[in-house]
Kinemage of the C-alpha trace (Angstrom):
@kinemage 1
@onewidth
@group {chain A} dominant
@subgroup {mainchain}
@vectorlist {calphas} color= white
{ca met a 1} P -12.638 -16.504 -4.776
{ca ile a 2} L -9.015 -16.094 -5.842
{ca val a 3} L -6.538 -13.762 -4.121
{ca thr a 4} L -3.474 -12.935 -6.194
{ca gly a 5} L -0.308 -12.246 -4.250
{ca gly a 6} L -2.028 -14.528 -1.779
{ca phe a 7} L 1.012 -15.148 0.404
{ca gly a 8} L 2.319 -11.593 0.561
{ca phe a 9} L 1.931 -9.080 3.390
{ca leu a 10} L -1.553 -8.013 2.318
{ca gly a 11} L -2.689 -11.181 0.553
{ca arg a 12} L -2.264 -13.394 3.625
{ca lys a 13} L -4.327 -11.070 5.795
{ca val a 14} L -7.046 -10.612 3.178
{ca ser a 15} L -7.314 -14.364 2.670
{ca ser a 16} L -7.545 -15.009 6.411
{ca arg a 17} L -10.250 -12.370 6.903
{ca leu a 18} L -12.359 -13.569 3.987
{ca arg a 19} L -12.168 -17.165 5.206
{ca glu a 20} L -13.340 -15.989 8.628
{ca glu a 21} L -16.290 -14.364 6.869
{ca gly a 22} L -17.259 -17.655 5.242
{ca phe a 23} L -15.735 -17.322 1.767
{ca arg a 24} L -13.860 -20.142 0.110
{ca val a 25} L -10.527 -18.549 -0.750
{ca ile a 26} L -7.846 -19.847 -3.095
{ca gln a 27} L -4.526 -18.046 -2.673
{ca met a 28} L -2.318 -17.648 -5.721
{ca ala a 29} L 1.382 -18.329 -5.220
{ca leu a 30} L 4.252 -17.857 -7.607
{ca pro a 31} L 5.761 -20.968 -9.201
{ca gly a 32} L 8.427 -22.157 -6.811
{ca glu a 33} L 7.134 -20.092 -3.883
{ca asp a 34} L 7.368 -22.020 -0.617
{ca val a 35} L 3.744 -22.366 0.514
{ca gln a 36} L 1.728 -25.089 2.170
{ca gly a 37} L -1.429 -25.657 4.133
{ca gln a 38} L -4.140 -23.441 2.677
{ca asp a 39} L -5.944 -23.920 -0.622
{ca his a 40} L -3.715 -22.460 -3.287
{ca ile a 41} L -2.848 -22.460 -6.954
{ca arg a 42} L 0.352 -21.397 -8.644
{ca gly a 43} L 0.754 -18.890 -11.421
{ca asp a 44} L 2.751 -15.896 -12.599
{ca ile a 45} L 0.609 -12.960 -13.669
{ca thr a 46} L 3.313 -11.886 -16.139
{ca asp a 47} L 3.020 -15.270 -17.918
{ca pro a 48} L -0.535 -15.961 -19.137
{ca ser a 49} L 0.373 -19.554 -20.015
{ca ser a 50} L 0.990 -20.244 -16.312
{ca leu a 51} L -2.462 -19.016 -15.263
{ca asp a 52} L -4.844 -21.968 -15.092
{ca leu a 53} L -7.671 -20.617 -12.961
{ca pro a 54} L -10.488 -22.743 -11.541
{ca pro a 55} L -14.036 -21.414 -11.883
{ca thr a 56} L -14.351 -18.304 -9.735
{ca asp a 57} L -16.777 -15.445 -9.220
{ca ile a 58} L -14.416 -12.942 -7.563
{ca ile a 59} L -10.735 -12.061 -7.891
{ca val a 60} L -9.000 -9.860 -5.328
{ca his a 61} L -5.861 -8.637 -7.054
{ca cys a 62} L -3.186 -7.920 -4.436
{ca ala a 63} L -0.182 -8.947 -6.548
{ca gly a 64} L 2.150 -6.216 -7.714
{ca ile a 65} L 5.680 -4.965 -7.476
{ca leu a 66} L 6.676 -2.040 -5.281
{ca glu a 67} L 9.163 0.675 -6.102
{ca ser a 68} L 10.957 -0.209 -2.865
{ca ser a 69} L 11.937 -3.524 -4.474
{ca his a 70} L 13.997 -1.497 -6.995
{ca pro a 71} L 12.692 -3.104 -10.175
{ca thr a 72} L 13.395 -1.658 -13.594
{ca asp a 73} L 10.745 0.539 -15.187
{ca gln a 74} L 10.086 -2.258 -17.654
{ca met a 75} L 9.466 -4.755 -14.853
{ca met a 76} L 7.034 -2.420 -13.079
{ca tyr a 77} L 4.908 -2.094 -16.201
{ca lys a 78} L 5.172 -5.825 -16.882
{ca val a 79} L 3.904 -6.743 -13.416
{ca asn a 80} L 1.583 -3.902 -12.467
{ca his a 81} L 0.031 -3.158 -15.866
{ca glu a 82} L 0.419 -6.199 -18.090
{ca gly a 83} L 0.015 -8.580 -15.145
{ca thr a 84} L -3.308 -6.959 -14.279
{ca met a 85} L -4.503 -7.339 -17.869
{ca asn a 86} L -3.468 -10.997 -17.854
{ca ile a 87} L -5.224 -11.968 -14.635
{ca tyr a 88} L -8.340 -9.999 -15.589
{ca gly a 89} L -8.582 -11.808 -18.926
{ca lys a 90} L -8.083 -15.210 -17.339
{ca gly a 91} L -10.639 -14.305 -14.703
{ca leu a 92} L -13.269 -13.619 -17.351
{ca glu a 93} L -12.589 -17.048 -18.855
{ca ala a 94} L -13.123 -18.532 -15.376
{ca gly a 95} L -16.520 -16.874 -14.951
{ca met a 96} L -15.444 -13.888 -12.847
{ca lys a 97} L -18.165 -11.365 -11.980
{ca lys a 98} L -16.182 -9.012 -9.720
{ca phe a 99} L -12.584 -7.801 -9.803
{ca val a 100} L -11.119 -5.909 -6.840
{ca met a 101} L -7.749 -4.291 -7.534
{ca ile a 102} L -5.374 -2.848 -4.963
{ca ser a 103} L -3.849 0.220 -6.583
{ca thr a 104} L -2.062 3.085 -4.800
{ca val a 105} L -2.294 6.756 -3.914
{ca ser a 106} L 0.724 7.136 -6.214
{ca ala a 107} L -1.595 6.593 -9.182
{ca ile a 108} L -3.053 10.043 -8.509
{ca gly a 109} L 0.296 11.662 -7.906
{ca pro a 110} L 1.550 13.939 -5.129
{ca gln a 111} L -1.042 16.697 -5.459
{ca gly a 112} L -2.426 17.124 -1.967
{ca thr a 113} L -2.123 20.185 0.259
{ca phe a 114} L -2.844 20.638 3.962
{ca glu a 115} L -6.166 22.316 3.152
{ca ser a 116} L -7.123 20.305 0.050
{ca pro a 117} L -6.718 16.527 0.013
{ca met a 118} L -6.777 14.526 -3.200
{ca thr a 119} L -10.135 12.985 -4.092
{ca glu a 120} L -11.206 10.397 -6.637
{ca glu a 121} L -12.046 13.305 -8.965
{ca thr a 122} L -8.496 14.693 -8.841
{ca glu a 123} L -6.967 14.371 -12.292
{ca pro a 124} L -4.195 11.756 -11.969
{ca arg a 125} L -0.654 13.059 -12.426
{ca pro a 126} L 1.685 10.374 -11.051
{ca asp a 127} L 5.305 11.459 -10.913
{ca asp a 128} L 7.031 8.065 -10.825
{ca thr a 129} L 6.975 4.815 -12.782
{ca tyr a 130} L 5.260 2.913 -9.988
{ca gly a 131} L 2.325 5.319 -9.988
{ca arg a 132} L 2.165 5.438 -13.780
{ca ser a 133} L 2.172 1.631 -14.052
{ca lys a 134} L -0.692 1.368 -11.564
{ca leu a 135} L -2.638 4.148 -13.263
{ca arg a 136} L -2.356 2.384 -16.597
{ca ala a 137} L -3.764 -0.761 -14.978
{ca glu a 138} L -6.620 1.281 -13.505
{ca gln a 139} L -7.456 2.779 -16.897
{ca phe a 140} L -7.536 -0.664 -18.468
{ca leu a 141} L -9.860 -1.990 -15.765
{ca val a 142} L -12.273 0.943 -15.913
{ca lys a 143} L -12.622 0.550 -19.670
{ca arg a 144} L -12.971 -3.230 -19.617
{ca gly a 145} L -15.271 -3.302 -16.594
{ca glu a 146} L -17.725 -1.036 -18.377
{ca glu a 147} L -17.446 -3.002 -21.634
{ca asp a 148} L -17.784 -6.411 -19.964
{ca val a 149} L -20.481 -5.225 -17.513
{ca ile a 150} L -18.864 -6.643 -14.413
{ca asp a 151} L -18.094 -5.068 -11.057
{ca val a 152} L -14.625 -3.530 -10.910
{ca ile a 153} L -13.599 -1.947 -7.610
{ca ile a 154} L -10.258 -0.129 -7.473
{ca leu a 155} L -8.793 0.820 -4.084
{ca arg a 156} L -6.096 3.468 -3.678
{ca pro a 157} L -4.498 3.099 -0.238
{ca thr a 158} L -1.907 5.339 1.386
{ca val a 159} L 1.285 4.055 3.082
{ca leu a 160} L 0.641 0.625 4.613
{ca tyr a 161} L 2.138 -0.607 7.848
{ca gly a 162} L 1.700 -3.488 10.258
{ca val a 163} L 3.299 -6.750 11.292
{ca gly a 164} L 4.799 -8.474 8.255
{ca met a 165} L 5.333 -5.327 6.164
{ca asn a 166} L 8.051 -5.302 3.508
{ca ile a 167} L 11.395 -4.357 5.054
{ca his a 168} L 11.982 -1.821 2.272
{ca ser a 169} L 8.517 -0.260 2.378
{ca ser a 170} L 7.809 3.343 3.331
{ca gly a 171} L 5.903 2.127 6.374
{ca met a 172} L 8.847 0.100 7.650
{ca lys a 173} L 11.279 2.952 6.953
{ca thr a 174} L 9.205 5.280 9.119
{ca phe a 175} L 9.490 2.920 12.081
{ca thr a 176} L 13.158 2.071 11.579
{ca ser a 177} L 14.148 5.725 11.150
{ca leu a 178} L 12.519 6.546 14.474
{ca arg a 179} L 14.030 3.497 16.114
{ca lys a 180} L 17.493 4.600 15.004
{ca gly a 181} L 16.824 8.178 16.087
{ca ile a 182} L 17.322 9.643 12.614
{ca met a 183} L 13.797 10.623 11.553
{ca pro a 184} L 14.018 14.207 10.248
{ca leu a 185} L 11.429 16.693 11.486
{ca val a 186} L 11.164 20.086 9.811
{ca gly a 187} L 9.497 22.789 11.862
{ca glu a 188} L 6.598 21.583 13.981
{ca gly a 189} L 5.680 18.680 11.699
{ca arg a 190} L 2.363 20.267 10.781
{ca ile a 191} L 1.888 18.425 7.531
{ca ile a 192} L -0.449 15.551 6.724
{ca phe a 193} L 1.446 12.267 6.940
{ca asn a 194} L -0.906 9.429 6.037
{ca met a 195} L -0.367 5.977 7.510
{ca leu a 196} L -2.791 3.081 6.973
{ca his a 197} L -2.813 -0.020 9.126
{ca val a 198} L -3.093 -3.147 7.000
{ca asp a 199} L -6.229 -4.322 8.846
{ca asn a 200} L -7.988 -1.128 7.770
{ca leu a 201} L -7.193 -1.845 4.122
{ca val a 202} L -8.396 -5.416 4.656
{ca gln a 203} L -11.674 -3.960 5.960
{ca ala a 204} L -11.987 -1.822 2.806
{ca ile a 205} L -11.358 -4.912 0.665
{ca phe a 206} L -13.986 -6.912 2.568
{ca leu a 207} L -16.546 -4.146 2.014
{ca ser a 208} L -15.603 -3.972 -1.679
{ca val a 209} L -16.179 -7.710 -2.008
{ca thr a 210} L -19.514 -7.677 -0.196
{ca arg a 211} L -20.956 -4.259 -1.103
{ca gly a 212} L -19.095 -2.869 -4.096
{ca lys a 213} L -21.139 -2.514 -7.271
{ca gly a 214} L -20.378 -1.226 -10.754
{ca val a 215} L -17.056 0.302 -11.770
{ca met a 216} L -15.756 2.405 -8.893
{ca ile a 217} L -12.536 3.890 -7.547
{ca phe a 218} L -12.149 4.483 -3.821
{ca asn a 219} L -9.402 6.209 -1.858
{ca val a 220} L -8.536 4.467 1.414
{ca ser a 221} L -6.903 6.315 4.300
{ca glu a 222} L -7.150 7.003 8.015
{ca gly a 223} L -6.951 10.129 10.072
{ca pro a 224} L -5.781 12.393 8.622
{ca tyr a 225} L -2.732 12.479 10.896
{ca thr a 226} L 0.001 15.069 11.076
{ca leu a 227} L 3.634 14.028 10.882
{ca lys a 228} L 4.129 15.193 14.455
{ca glu a 229} L 1.195 13.045 15.593
{ca val a 230} L 2.594 9.935 13.905
{ca ile a 231} L 6.089 10.560 15.292
{ca ser a 232} L 4.810 11.184 18.815
{ca thr a 233} L 2.667 8.038 18.777
{ca ile a 234} L 5.533 5.799 17.638
{ca glu a 235} L 8.014 7.420 20.022
{ca lys a 236} L 5.644 6.861 22.946
{ca glu a 237} L 5.396 3.144 22.204
{ca met a 238} L 9.144 2.789 21.604
{ca gly a 239} L 9.894 4.735 24.767
{ca lys a 240} L 12.515 6.905 23.114
{ca lys a 241} L 13.035 10.029 21.095
{ca gly a 242} L 13.421 9.046 17.459
{ca his a 243} L 13.408 12.315 15.549
{ca arg a 244} L 15.908 15.045 14.838
{ca arg a 245} L 14.938 18.589 14.016
{ca val a 246} L 16.450 19.517 10.674
{ca pro a 247} L 16.319 22.886 8.890
{ca lys a 248} L 14.316 22.660 5.690
{ca ala a 249} L 17.218 24.027 3.627
{ca ala a 250} L 19.603 21.408 5.030
{ca leu a 251} L 17.197 18.563 4.214
{ca tyr a 252} L 16.769 19.926 0.689
{ca leu a 253} L 20.512 20.110 0.104
{ca ala a 254} L 20.965 16.562 1.384
{ca ala a 255} L 18.214 15.295 -0.915
{ca arg a 256} L 19.751 17.015 -3.937
{ca ala a 257} L 23.196 15.666 -3.098
{ca phe a 258} L 21.933 12.109 -2.790
{ca gln a 259} L 20.014 12.551 -6.044
{ca val a 260} L 23.294 13.292 -7.805
{ca met a 261} L 25.027 10.346 -6.105
{ca ser a 262} L 22.166 7.865 -6.548
{ca pro a 263} L 23.604 6.148 -9.670
{ca phe a 264} L 26.654 5.216 -7.618
{ca leu a 265} L 24.803 3.959 -4.526
{ca lys a 266} L 24.100 0.259 -3.975
{ca gly a 267} L 20.678 0.904 -2.483
{ca pro a 268} L 18.126 3.696 -2.265
{ca pro a 269} L 19.404 7.057 -0.989
{ca pro a 270} L 18.735 7.861 2.690
{ca val a 271} L 17.005 11.054 1.592
{ca ser a 272} L 15.474 11.507 -1.858
{ca met a 273} L 13.727 14.503 -3.374
{ca ala a 274} L 10.455 12.571 -3.111
{ca lys a 275} L 11.077 11.946 0.588
{ca tyr a 276} L 12.001 15.603 1.061
{ca arg a 277} L 8.683 16.673 -0.437
{ca gly a 278} L 6.801 14.139 1.672
{ca leu a 279} L 8.431 15.400 4.877
{ca thr a 280} L 7.913 19.091 4.175
{ca ser a 281} L 4.469 19.314 2.550
{ca ser a 282} L 1.109 17.500 2.598
{ca ile a 283} L 1.447 16.114 -0.928
{ca trp a 284} L -0.074 12.737 0.000
{ca his a 285} L -3.120 14.112 1.836
{ca leu a 286} L -5.944 11.829 0.700
{ca asn a 287} L -9.709 12.162 1.125
{ca ser a 288} L -11.524 8.838 1.679
{ca ser a 289} L -15.029 10.155 2.305
{ca arg a 290} L -16.459 8.362 -0.752
{ca ile a 291} L -15.760 4.839 0.536
{ca arg a 292} L -17.060 5.849 3.961
{ca arg a 293} L -20.246 7.190 2.416
{ca glu a 294} L -20.901 4.513 -0.214
{ca leu a 295} L -19.553 1.328 1.406
{ca gly a 296} L -19.764 2.245 5.079
{ca tyr a 297} L -16.015 2.065 5.601
{ca glu a 298} L -14.590 3.041 8.978
{ca pro a 299} L -11.086 2.187 10.189
{ca val a 300} L -11.167 -0.789 12.564
{ca val a 301} L -7.697 -0.103 14.024
{ca ser a 302} L -6.693 3.275 15.460
{ca leu a 303} L -3.256 4.813 14.986
{ca gln a 304} L -2.469 4.205 18.660
{ca asp a 305} L -3.512 0.544 18.591
{ca gly a 306} L -1.875 -0.142 15.238
{ca val a 307} L 1.428 1.383 16.308
{ca arg a 308} L 1.331 -0.373 19.685
{ca thr a 309} L 0.781 -3.797 18.110
{ca thr a 310} L 3.460 -3.248 15.484
{ca val a 311} L 6.097 -2.001 17.922
{ca arg a 312} L 5.468 -4.806 20.387
{ca glu a 313} L 5.385 -7.573 17.794
{ca tyr a 314} L 8.747 -6.474 16.417
{ca gly a 315} L 10.211 -6.093 19.901
{ca trp a 316} L 10.974 -2.409 19.470
{ca gly a 317} L 9.368 -1.164 22.657
{ca lys a 318} L 11.295 -0.066 25.724
{ca arg a 319} L 10.136 -3.012 27.803
{ca glu a 320} L 11.035 -5.570 25.155
{ca glu a 321} L 14.491 -4.053 24.574
{ca gln a 322} L 15.202 -4.008 28.303
{ca gly a 323} L 14.105 -7.609 28.494
{ca gly a 324} L 16.612 -8.612 25.839
{ca asp a 325} L 14.117 -9.895 23.307
{ca glu a 326} L 15.571 -7.995 20.388
């Protein structure tokens, strides 16, 4: 089995879990990436000539580029869409029988409401390049999986968090905003705010590898949790208040102002229109009943345990800060 993005946040954890389950795993690293120890190969999914795959029956495709890395639109399509086509084609040449792709809730688009979560049947309407690039990869895989008669399992997770998460990711920003005491809270926080511990996505991947059949798309989430519930859980572990109540109109005006100024900023704006929508409505509410029903998925880490482990490992808790470990 080959895991692309094998030394990233998700790829490392997937590889470790699958080895524990008895699989022989080969992690793919980028040319020049500093890796050692485990079985690995090197290759760049955007360069087919660099992909020399050994015989393999399964590929778990974790490689991709996030919007938080601030790539150009062209780069996102090159990595997320064309890169997926490249590794799929090379996998077929290597004897692949199953392809598991890690996509994103953004491929569906922000269409959820508090009462009606997005399902796999929701017509995709992504509103950013990241989501569109992943959707295009999904469409390619669905078509080719049916034509080539192999198993293609596509997973659409919500916001990931856990030890080792990307410092620019939405998951990390949630924790750091609360740690700095600047997390905005509009009203009572009664919106769905999905968080997904990385070990729960790893569990969904394991089930896809061992039980997934045919060409299928599965949403992967926990909860659902409200924003207030997530904030309260993190604040409890940090031992401090991390949110500020903000009028909805004020947050909207700030988001619009930063939208105008964004071309002149060195990094991402503190508040974007997308973030405004995510903090004031349940646009990312996701239904994951299909994977529970068909693959037997259940989260293996609760919100409380996932937050506790993350806060303690990063030294953000009250006890750690008082002990001077930060």
